[in-house]
Backbone as numpy.savetxt, mean C-alpha at the origin, in Angstrom:
# Nx Ny Nz CAx CAy CAz Cx Cy Cz
23.74 32.02 -23.06 25.02 31.52 -22.66 25.46 31.12 -21.54
26.04 30.92 -21.68 26.66 29.70 -20.64 27.91 30.89 -19.46
27.97 30.14 -18.50 28.89 31.18 -17.40 30.33 30.16 -17.61
30.24 29.36 -18.00 31.72 28.88 -18.81 32.07 28.66 -20.12
33.12 28.29 -20.26 33.59 28.50 -21.81 34.24 26.71 -22.02
33.83 26.89 -23.50 34.58 25.20 -23.65 35.62 24.68 -22.88
36.69 25.53 -23.02 37.71 25.25 -22.34 37.97 25.00 -21.19
36.73 25.49 -19.91 36.93 25.10 -19.21 36.94 24.08 -18.27
37.01 23.55 -16.66 35.93 22.46 -16.80 35.41 22.74 -15.28
34.32 22.17 -15.09 33.72 22.20 -13.82 34.18 21.33 -12.91
34.73 22.16 -11.86 35.51 21.45 -10.70 34.63 21.45 -9.67
33.52 21.35 -9.22 32.85 21.75 -8.14 32.44 20.41 -7.50
32.36 20.51 -5.86 32.42 19.33 -5.51 31.06 18.88 -5.21
29.87 20.49 -5.33 28.49 20.28 -4.81 28.06 19.55 -6.29
26.57 18.85 -5.69 25.87 17.99 -7.02 25.21 19.10 -7.96
25.11 18.45 -9.09 24.68 19.32 -10.11 23.24 19.33 -10.13
22.80 21.06 -10.21 21.25 20.93 -9.95 20.76 21.77 -11.01
19.71 22.01 -11.23 18.75 22.67 -12.31 19.77 24.37 -12.26
19.99 24.47 -10.91 20.18 25.87 -11.12 21.57 25.94 -11.08
22.63 25.11 -11.02 23.84 25.18 -10.95 24.31 24.29 -12.20
23.30 23.31 -13.36 24.26 23.19 -14.31 24.50 24.18 -15.44
25.62 24.21 -16.58 25.59 24.48 -17.38 24.74 24.64 -18.24
23.95 25.74 -19.57 23.48 25.84 -20.01 23.68 25.51 -21.24
22.75 25.25 -22.14 23.49 25.23 -23.66 23.72 26.40 -24.33
24.50 26.12 -25.12 25.54 27.14 -26.10 24.65 27.94 -27.27
23.70 26.79 -27.55 23.35 27.55 -28.69 22.08 28.58 -28.69
21.74 29.35 -27.34 21.33 30.21 -27.21 19.61 29.94 -27.44
19.07 28.88 -27.72 18.07 28.55 -27.87 16.82 28.54 -26.59
17.14 29.03 -25.32 16.94 28.92 -24.20 16.60 28.13 -23.25
15.93 27.88 -21.96 16.00 26.73 -21.75 17.46 25.69 -21.00
17.73 25.17 -21.95 19.16 24.17 -21.92 19.27 23.18 -20.81
20.42 22.63 -20.55 20.65 21.83 -19.96 19.80 21.93 -18.20
20.39 23.10 -17.74 19.56 23.29 -16.27 17.99 23.28 -16.30
17.50 24.05 -17.52 16.07 23.84 -18.02 15.47 21.67 -17.72
16.38 22.09 -18.86 16.18 20.07 -19.01 16.18 19.29 -17.28
17.32 19.60 -16.69 17.76 19.06 -15.53 16.24 19.28 -14.58
15.79 20.45 -14.94 14.85 20.79 -13.89 13.23 20.14 -14.20
13.16 20.26 -15.41 11.75 19.92 -15.97 11.82 18.19 -15.65
13.33 17.28 -15.89 13.29 15.81 -15.70 13.50 15.40 -14.27
13.79 16.12 -13.51 13.28 16.46 -12.05 11.66 15.89 -11.84
11.35 17.23 -11.72 9.99 17.28 -11.73 8.96 16.31 -12.03
9.04 15.53 -13.27 9.10 14.88 -14.10 9.25 13.12 -13.03
10.45 12.81 -12.71 10.78 11.91 -12.16 9.94 11.87 -10.33
9.87 13.32 -10.27 9.17 13.46 -8.50 7.64 12.90 -9.27
7.15 13.83 -9.71 5.51 12.68 -10.44 5.51 11.33 -10.54
6.35 11.06 -11.31 6.64 9.41 -11.68 6.70 8.46 -10.18
7.85 9.20 -9.22 7.94 8.15 -8.31 6.57 8.29 -7.30
5.93 9.80 -7.12 4.47 9.58 -6.25 3.73 8.75 -6.94
3.42 9.03 -8.38 2.16 7.76 -8.46 2.87 6.69 -8.10
4.15 5.92 -8.92 4.42 5.17 -8.30 4.42 4.88 -6.74
4.73 5.37 -5.89 4.65 4.90 -4.38 2.94 4.98 -4.09
2.05 5.60 -4.84 0.42 5.42 -4.25 0.28 4.49 -5.15
0.06 3.65 -6.51 0.05 2.63 -6.67 0.58 1.50 -5.99
1.64 1.60 -5.63 2.72 0.33 -4.99 1.86 0.27 -3.17
1.61 1.49 -2.67 1.36 1.68 -1.22 -0.01 0.93 -1.22
-0.77 0.78 -2.10 -2.78 0.76 -2.34 -2.03 -1.31 -2.53
-1.40 -1.40 -3.56 -1.02 -2.99 -3.84 -0.54 -3.46 -2.21
0.36 -2.41 -1.74 0.53 -3.31 -0.45 0.19 -3.46 0.97
-0.71 -2.46 0.79 -2.24 -2.58 1.41 -2.97 -3.48 1.22
-3.73 -3.75 -0.04 -4.02 -4.88 -0.23 -3.89 -6.38 -0.01
-2.65 -6.55 0.19 -1.78 -7.76 0.17 -1.81 -8.19 1.82
-1.16 -6.92 2.31 -1.45 -7.34 4.01 -2.56 -7.36 4.45
-3.94 -6.86 4.30 -5.52 -7.01 4.91 -5.18 -8.18 4.01
-5.42 -9.25 2.98 -5.26 -10.31 2.71 -4.82 -11.16 3.63
-3.62 -10.91 3.78 -2.50 -11.95 4.95 -3.44 -11.77 6.28
-3.77 -10.86 6.44 -4.71 -10.23 8.05 -6.01 -11.24 7.86
-6.54 -11.53 6.38 -7.74 -11.95 7.03 -7.22 -13.74 6.83
-6.40 -14.28 6.37 -5.67 -15.43 6.33 -5.70 -15.70 7.74
-4.91 -14.99 8.76 -4.55 -15.03 10.48 -5.95 -14.88 11.06
-6.76 -14.26 10.79 -7.92 -14.58 11.64 -8.72 -15.41 11.23
-8.74 -15.86 9.76 -9.36 -17.04 9.75 -8.88 -18.51 10.20
-7.69 -18.21 10.15 -6.76 -19.16 10.72 -7.16 -19.50 12.38
-7.06 -18.33 12.95 -7.68 -18.32 14.40 -9.22 -18.36 14.68
-9.78 -18.60 13.73 -11.09 -18.94 14.26 -11.56 -20.44 13.94
-10.69 -21.01 13.02 -10.71 -22.85 12.85 -10.26 -22.88 13.94
-8.75 -22.57 14.50 -8.71 -22.81 15.52 -9.52 -23.13 17.34
-9.93 -21.83 17.09 -11.01 -21.97 17.96 -12.20 -22.55 18.01
-12.19 -22.88 16.63 -13.50 -23.81 16.88 -13.37 -25.19 17.22
-11.95 -25.72 16.55 -11.32 -26.91 16.87 -11.31 -27.09 18.68
-10.94 -25.92 18.91 -10.82 -26.12 20.66 -12.01 -26.39 21.61
-13.85 -25.49 20.54 -14.62 -25.47 21.48 -15.34 -26.98 20.87
-14.46 -27.69 19.83 -14.83 -29.02 19.53 -14.43 -29.89 20.74
-13.18 -29.45 20.92 -12.51 -30.37 21.76 -12.68 -29.99 23.35
-13.15 -29.34 23.62 -13.81 -28.85 25.14 -15.17 -29.64 25.23
-16.06 -29.73 24.05 -17.53 -30.29 24.11 -17.43 -31.70 23.83
-15.81 -32.47 23.77 -15.38 -33.86 24.32 -15.33 -34.05 25.36
-14.44 -33.24 25.80 -14.39 -33.49 27.29 -15.15 -33.51 28.25
-16.41 -32.91 27.84 -16.95 -32.04 29.24 -17.97 -33.43 28.87
-18.35 -34.30 27.08 -18.67 -35.57 27.20 -18.20 -36.60 28.36
-17.04 -36.75 27.91 -16.27 -37.70 28.67 -16.61 -37.39 30.22
-16.37 -35.98 30.63 -16.67 -35.42 32.30 -18.09 -36.54 32.52
-18.69 -36.09 31.59 -20.49 -36.69 32.09 -20.59 -38.40 32.50
-20.01 -38.70 31.22 -19.61 -40.24 31.45 -19.12 -40.89 32.12
-18.11 -40.03 33.20 -17.42 -40.67 33.96 -17.96 -40.11 35.38
-19.43 -39.28 35.24 -20.20 -38.93 36.32 -19.34 -37.82 37.40
-18.75 -36.83 36.88 -17.79 -35.47 37.07 -18.97 -35.21 37.64
-19.33 -34.00 38.09 -19.93 -33.20 38.94 -20.53 -32.40 37.88
-21.77 -32.03 37.98 -23.06 -31.11 36.88 -22.35 -30.06 36.72
-21.88 -29.56 37.58 -21.16 -28.20 37.34 -19.90 -27.95 36.69
-18.71 -29.04 37.01 -17.39 -28.87 35.88 -18.48 -29.43 34.45
-19.15 -30.34 34.42 -19.75 -30.46 33.25 -20.15 -29.29 32.42
-21.03 -28.34 33.18 -21.35 -27.29 32.86 -20.56 -26.66 32.47
-19.53 -25.81 33.55 -18.43 -25.23 33.02 -17.96 -25.27 31.78
-17.84 -26.48 31.19 -16.81 -26.66 29.91 -18.17 -26.77 28.83
-19.17 -26.71 29.14 -19.62 -26.71 27.83 -20.09 -25.30 27.86
-20.24 -24.37 28.99 -20.45 -22.82 28.70 -19.29 -22.20 27.94
-18.14 -22.75 28.51 -16.56 -22.54 27.63 -16.64 -22.72 26.47
-16.90 -23.56 25.67 -17.48 -24.26 24.21 -18.39 -23.25 23.88
-19.40 -22.99 24.52 -20.46 -21.86 23.74 -19.82 -20.54 23.61
-19.13 -19.85 24.91 -18.39 -18.65 24.60 -17.39 -18.78 23.22
-16.66 -19.86 23.23 -15.84 -20.23 21.94 -16.64 -19.58 20.34
-17.80 -20.54 20.57 -18.54 -20.65 19.57 -19.28 -19.02 19.29
-19.51 -18.61 20.43 -19.91 -16.75 20.18 -19.32 -16.17 19.45
-17.49 -16.09 19.79 -17.54 -15.35 18.82 -16.39 -15.42 17.73
-16.98 -16.89 17.12 -16.77 -17.73 15.82 -17.48 -16.55 14.07
-18.19 -16.19 14.92 -19.38 -15.68 14.05 -18.80 -14.25 13.65
-18.16 -13.49 14.67 -17.66 -12.16 15.04 -16.32 -12.84 13.89
-15.71 -13.51 14.33 -14.30 -13.45 13.74 -14.67 -13.83 12.30
-15.33 -14.85 11.41 -16.29 -15.10 9.78 -16.24 -13.98 9.65
-17.07 -13.23 10.55 -17.25 -11.75 9.63 -16.36 -10.50 9.55
-15.09 -10.55 10.86 -13.99 -10.21 10.50 -13.16 -10.33 9.38
-13.16 -11.35 8.86 -12.09 -12.62 8.03 -12.69 -12.00 6.61
-13.79 -11.72 6.56 -14.90 -11.78 5.40 -14.76 -9.92 5.04
-14.94 -9.32 5.92 -14.73 -7.85 5.89 -13.14 -6.94 5.56
-12.21 -8.19 6.42 -10.67 -7.97 6.11 -10.81 -8.43 4.23
-11.14 -9.37 3.69 -11.37 -9.65 2.54 -11.76 -9.11 1.82
-12.63 -8.65 1.82 -13.36 -7.53 0.56 -12.51 -5.93 0.98
-11.74 -5.90 2.16 -11.05 -4.57 1.75 -10.40 -5.19 1.22
-9.71 -5.93 1.12 -8.18 -6.36 0.57 -8.64 -6.36 -0.76
-9.80 -6.62 -1.21 -9.85 -6.55 -2.79 -9.99 -5.59 -3.28
-10.94 -4.69 -2.32 -11.18 -3.20 -2.72 -9.63 -2.04 -2.70
-8.48 -2.78 -2.01 -7.24 -1.79 -2.18 -6.85 -2.32 -3.66
-7.18 -4.19 -3.80 -6.60 -3.79 -5.03 -7.22 -3.58 -6.40
-8.57 -3.45 -6.21 -9.30 -2.50 -7.10 -8.87 -1.45 -7.58
-8.72 -0.89 -6.16 -8.28 0.68 -6.40 -7.06 1.14 -6.86
-6.21 0.48 -6.65 -4.82 0.26 -7.09 -4.88 0.49 -9.01
-5.67 -0.85 -9.33 -5.62 -1.51 -10.81 -6.72 -0.09 -11.09
-7.63 0.64 -10.54 -8.39 1.70 -11.11 -7.69 2.72 -11.57
-6.85 3.10 -10.00 -5.81 4.43 -10.13 -4.70 4.38 -11.37
-4.50 2.95 -11.08 -3.19 2.60 -12.93 -4.08 2.87 -13.94
-5.30 2.41 -14.05 -5.76 2.73 -15.62 -6.52 3.89 -15.72
-6.96 4.98 -14.67 -7.12 6.21 -14.87 -6.12 7.28 -15.07
-5.25 7.11 -14.37 -3.79 8.08 -13.97 -2.84 7.75 -14.82
-2.45 6.21 -15.43 -1.23 5.83 -15.88 -1.16 6.62 -16.90
-1.70 6.57 -17.88 -1.47 7.39 -19.23 -1.43 8.92 -18.98
-1.82 9.40 -17.60 -1.96 10.91 -17.72 -0.64 11.33 -17.42
0.36 9.93 -16.10 1.34 10.42 -15.76 2.22 9.76 -17.17
2.29 9.25 -17.88 3.00 8.72 -19.19 3.63 10.23 -19.80
1.98 10.41 -20.39 1.44 12.07 -20.66 2.11 12.83 -20.07
1.94 13.13 -18.74 3.21 14.60 -18.46 3.83 13.91 -18.07
5.01 13.22 -17.93 6.22 13.27 -18.42 7.29 13.23 -19.39
6.02 12.78 -20.23 6.37 13.37 -21.99 6.47 14.60 -22.55
5.58 14.98 -21.71 5.27 16.12 -22.47 6.71 17.56 -22.54
6.69 17.84 -23.71 7.94 18.89 -24.52 8.61 20.01 -23.68
6.95 20.79 -22.64 7.13 22.03 -22.13 7.71 21.45 -20.63
7.62 22.79 -19.88 7.80 22.21 -18.55 6.16 21.78 -17.93
6.73 21.28 -17.43 5.19 21.46 -15.80 5.12 22.61 -15.44
3.23 23.06 -15.72 3.01 23.75 -14.41 2.95 23.62 -12.62
3.35 24.48 -12.07 3.58 23.97 -10.74 2.12 22.76 -10.52
2.50 21.90 -9.31 1.45 21.33 -8.70 -0.30 22.20 -8.50
-0.06 23.06 -7.69 -0.95 24.25 -7.38 -2.11 24.50 -8.43
-1.54 24.66 -9.73 -2.31 25.11 -10.78 -3.12 23.60 -11.33
-2.81 22.35 -10.84 -3.70 21.55 -10.93 -4.47 20.67 -10.09
-4.52 21.41 -8.86 -5.21 21.22 -7.59 -6.19 22.37 -8.16
-7.55 21.52 -7.40 -8.78 21.61 -7.34 -9.64 22.00 -8.84
-9.15 21.06 -9.95 -9.50 21.37 -11.19 -10.08 20.19 -11.24
């Protein structure tokens, strides 16, 4: 039974929660308060599930962007190395001392030596990005129907600790 009669108005400044909501008057048990509590838990679970999917997807996108930045950076360094080589060739043609020419060639060589590592890093980031996207897709495929079924259950969901370690 409800704490209020049909002629009473609820005039509280407190938000309506499962513990403060009036219950159904039909005596069937559960009532509005129970329905609110169940809906609140289902909404919380749906939000958590949605957040996991969104975070996995966003991380995959961010990693792809970082891979693009690294690729752009090593392309720039490669162009710089070629430019330094041209300067060394010009210096050699103008009979600039050997040490200056050698320093330019060494600088270009150092630039090229890091390119292989940068290319490998960009490839690893791209692979990691793909893995995050695949994980998000797999998580959605594996648990999407479970989340929907849990949210549509006609009975109250058991506490999360009941489902842990199962």
